[in-house]
Backbone as numpy.savetxt, mean C-alpha at the origin, in Angstrom:
# Nx Ny Nz CAx CAy CAz Cx Cy Cz
7.84 2.13 -1.26 6.99 3.31 -1.26 7.88 4.54 -1.26
7.40 5.57 -1.94 8.17 6.81 -2.03 8.18 7.56 -0.71
7.17 7.37 0.11 7.06 8.07 1.40 6.57 7.10 2.46
6.88 7.42 3.69 6.29 6.70 4.83 5.69 7.68 5.82
5.99 8.96 5.62 5.39 10.03 6.41 4.51 10.84 5.47
3.20 10.78 5.70 2.24 11.32 4.75 1.65 12.64 5.22
1.46 13.55 4.26 0.81 14.83 4.48 -0.32 14.95 3.46
-1.41 15.66 3.80 -2.48 15.85 2.82 -1.93 16.47 1.54
-2.34 15.92 0.40 -1.90 16.41 -0.90 -0.64 15.76 -1.44
0.08 15.01 -0.62 1.28 14.32 -1.10 0.92 13.33 -2.19
1.78 13.23 -3.20 1.63 12.20 -4.22 2.58 11.06 -3.84
2.02 9.90 -3.57 2.78 8.74 -3.12 2.76 7.68 -4.21
3.90 7.05 -4.43 3.94 5.96 -5.39 4.76 4.82 -4.82
4.51 3.65 -5.32 5.24 2.49 -4.85 5.28 1.41 -5.91
6.23 0.52 -5.75 6.35 -0.63 -6.64 6.58 -1.87 -5.79
6.22 -3.01 -6.32 6.44 -4.28 -5.64 6.85 -5.32 -6.67
7.83 -6.11 -6.30 8.24 -7.26 -7.10 7.87 -8.51 -6.31
7.21 -9.43 -6.97 6.72 -10.64 -6.30 7.00 -11.86 -7.18
6.72 -13.02 -6.65 6.85 -14.22 -7.46 5.80 -14.20 -8.56
6.01 -14.99 -9.59 5.14 -14.96 -10.76 3.72 -15.43 -10.48
3.50 -16.17 -9.39 2.15 -16.65 -9.10 1.33 -15.69 -8.23
1.86 -14.51 -7.92 1.09 -13.52 -7.16 0.09 -12.86 -8.11
-1.18 -12.95 -7.75 -2.25 -12.42 -8.59 -2.61 -10.99 -8.24
-2.48 -10.62 -6.96 -2.85 -9.27 -6.55 -2.10 -8.87 -5.30
-1.96 -7.54 -5.13 -1.39 -6.98 -3.91 -2.31 -5.87 -3.44
-2.71 -5.96 -2.19 -3.59 -4.98 -1.56 -2.78 -4.21 -0.52
-3.03 -2.89 -0.44 -2.38 -2.05 0.55 -3.47 -1.45 1.45
-3.32 -1.60 2.77 -4.27 -1.05 3.72 -3.56 -0.03 4.61
-4.15 1.16 4.67 -3.61 2.24 5.50 -4.76 2.86 6.27
-4.66 2.82 7.60 -5.63 3.48 8.48 -7.08 3.17 8.09
-7.38 1.91 7.85 -8.74 1.49 7.54 -9.14 1.67 6.08
-8.27 2.19 5.25 -8.55 2.37 3.83 -7.76 1.33 3.04
-8.39 0.76 2.03 -7.76 -0.31 1.25 -7.71 0.07 -0.22
-6.57 -0.26 -0.88 -6.45 -0.04 -2.31 -5.65 -1.18 -2.92
-5.88 -1.46 -4.18 -5.16 -2.51 -4.89 -4.05 -1.89 -5.72
-2.92 -2.58 -5.75 -1.84 -2.16 -6.64 -2.17 -2.64 -8.05
-1.77 -1.87 -9.05 -1.98 -2.25 -10.44 -0.93 -3.27 -10.86
-1.36 -4.34 -11.51 -0.43 -5.34 -12.01 0.06 -4.87 -13.38
1.38 -4.69 -13.52 1.94 -4.18 -14.78 2.71 -5.26 -15.54
2.80 -6.44 -14.96 3.49 -7.55 -15.59 3.57 -8.70 -14.60
4.05 -9.85 -15.03 4.16 -10.99 -14.12 5.05 -10.65 -12.92
4.45 -10.67 -11.73 5.19 -10.40 -10.50 5.56 -8.94 -10.29
5.00 -8.03 -11.09 5.33 -6.59 -10.99 4.07 -5.78 -10.77
4.10 -4.94 -9.71 2.94 -4.16 -9.33 3.36 -2.72 -9.05
2.41 -1.79 -9.24 2.67 -0.38 -8.99 1.46 0.28 -8.34
1.71 1.38 -7.65 0.66 2.12 -6.97 0.96 3.61 -7.09
-0.04 4.40 -7.38 0.08 5.85 -7.41 -1.14 6.41 -6.69
-0.93 7.33 -5.75 -2.03 7.76 -4.88 -1.75 9.17 -4.39
-2.79 10.00 -4.34 -2.69 11.33 -3.74 -3.37 11.28 -2.39
-2.65 11.66 -1.35 -3.15 11.60 0.02 -4.24 12.66 0.19
-5.45 12.25 0.63 -6.53 13.23 0.81 -6.35 14.00 2.13
-7.16 15.05 2.29 -7.22 15.72 3.59 -7.82 14.76 4.59
-7.34 14.78 5.80 -7.88 13.92 6.85 -7.93 14.72 8.14
-8.83 14.33 9.05 -9.00 15.09 10.28 -7.77 15.00 11.19
-7.58 16.02 11.99 -6.41 16.09 12.88 -6.32 14.91 13.84
-7.46 14.35 14.24 -7.43 13.29 15.25 -6.94 11.94 14.73
-6.74 11.80 13.43 -6.18 10.55 12.91 -4.67 10.65 12.69
-4.11 11.80 12.94 -2.67 12.00 12.74 -1.86 11.23 13.77
-0.69 10.78 13.34 0.20 10.03 14.22 0.71 8.78 13.53
1.28 7.88 14.31 1.83 6.65 13.73 0.75 5.77 13.11
1.10 5.12 12.00 0.18 4.19 11.33 0.95 2.94 10.93
0.20 1.90 10.67 0.74 0.67 10.10 0.22 0.54 8.68
1.12 0.27 7.76 0.76 0.06 6.35 0.83 -1.44 6.12
-0.30 -2.03 5.88 -0.40 -3.48 5.70 -0.39 -3.80 4.21
0.56 -4.63 3.78 0.68 -5.03 2.38 0.38 -6.53 2.30
-0.64 -6.89 1.51 -1.09 -8.27 1.42 -0.95 -8.75 -0.02
-0.10 -9.75 -0.23 0.07 -10.37 -1.56 -0.72 -11.67 -1.58
-1.51 -11.86 -2.63 -2.32 -13.08 -2.77 -1.94 -13.82 -4.04
-1.77 -15.14 -3.90 -1.43 -15.96 -5.07 -2.68 -16.34 -5.83
-2.48 -16.92 -7.00 -3.60 -17.38 -7.81 -4.37 -18.50 -7.12
-3.73 -19.20 -6.17 -4.40 -20.27 -5.42 -5.11 -19.74 -4.17
-4.98 -18.46 -3.85 -5.66 -17.87 -2.71 -4.81 -17.74 -1.45
-3.59 -18.22 -1.46 -2.71 -18.06 -0.30 -2.30 -16.59 -0.18
-2.19 -16.12 1.07 -1.84 -14.71 1.30 -0.59 -14.60 2.17
0.22 -13.60 1.87 1.39 -13.25 2.67 1.25 -11.78 3.02
1.51 -11.44 4.28 1.33 -10.08 4.76 2.63 -9.51 5.30
2.86 -8.23 5.01 3.98 -7.51 5.58 3.48 -6.19 6.10
4.00 -5.75 7.24 3.60 -4.48 7.83 4.77 -3.50 7.77
4.47 -2.29 7.32 5.44 -1.21 7.23 4.97 -0.09 8.14
5.87 0.51 8.90 5.51 1.63 9.76 5.50 2.93 8.97
4.59 3.83 9.36 4.50 5.13 8.72 3.87 6.13 9.68
3.55 7.31 9.16 2.99 8.36 10.00 2.12 9.29 9.17
0.96 9.63 9.71 0.11 10.68 9.12 0.46 11.96 9.86
0.89 12.97 9.12 1.33 14.22 9.76 0.47 15.38 9.36
């Protein structure tokens, strides 16, 4: 990911390389979920503009990245970040 500390209006992008049998990658941040775009076998990308959010959600966050295979198996990784 291009950033781990997010501000309203930031343009964030990311890439992921996975095994060839990964069908999708989902990213969850603070209760919001988005799918990465598959651009080739085992290659995924994400582009996102951070919206305005209320002051009370600011602080440390966990970014959950979930890769799912074509057979339905899932692998999860957590990345630390911050809403500022």
